[in-house]
N, C-alpha and C positions, 0 to 999 in steps of 0.2 A: 790303911793308908789313905783309904779312902775317906772314910771319918774325918781324918784328919784335914783333909782337902775339902771337905764339905762345911768345914769348920773355918774357914780362911786360912790356915797354915799353908805355907808356902810350901812346894815340892822339895826344896832342901832339908828342911825343919821337919818335914814328914819323915823323909827316910832317916835321917839323925834320931829319931824319935823311935822308931821300928828297929833300926840297927843297935841302940843303946836298951833296948826292954828284950829283946829276945835273946834267948837261951840258945847256942850252938850259931849263932849267925853266920859265923865264917863257911858253915856248910850252906848256904842260902846264895842266891842270886836275886838280887830287887830292880826292878825299872818302873819307874813309875811317870807316867806325865798327866799332865793339867788339861783343863777346857782350853788353855789359852796357848798351848804347846809347849809349856815349857817342863824339861824333863829333868830326871834326875837318874843314878844308877848306883847302884851297890853291887860288886862282882865278888865278893866272899874272899875272903884271904886263902881257902882251902879247897876253891873251885880251879879247875882249868879253863881260862878264858879262851874263845876261837882263836883269837891272837898270839897265844901261846905258843911255843914249843911242847908237845906231849913226848914223854918218853917212848923212844923207839920201839920197845917189846909190847908197850901199852897199845900203840898203833899195830904193829905185827898182829896181836891177839884180836883187836878188832876186825881186822881184814881177814883173820881166818873165820871168825864166827861169821860174818858176812858172805863169806864164801861158800861155808856149809848151809847157813840158811837157804841161799840161794838156790843151790842144788835141789833142797825139798820141796820148796817154794815151784820149781819147774815140771814135777811131776804131776 
């Protein structure tokens, strides 16, 4: 993406080029900002975004894992 920006390609066009040429792009999250502060984002359709709700069992599992790890770190 940076090479595209260096060649003068706009942020959105650079993201589109990468999205359309990358295998399994749905599992990726891409963010891009150019030297002028213009930004672009590709969230990936198979990714959870920070704003999207996650399944309750997934959150519970993560909490249990964190709790277990915290016990080992305190020793």
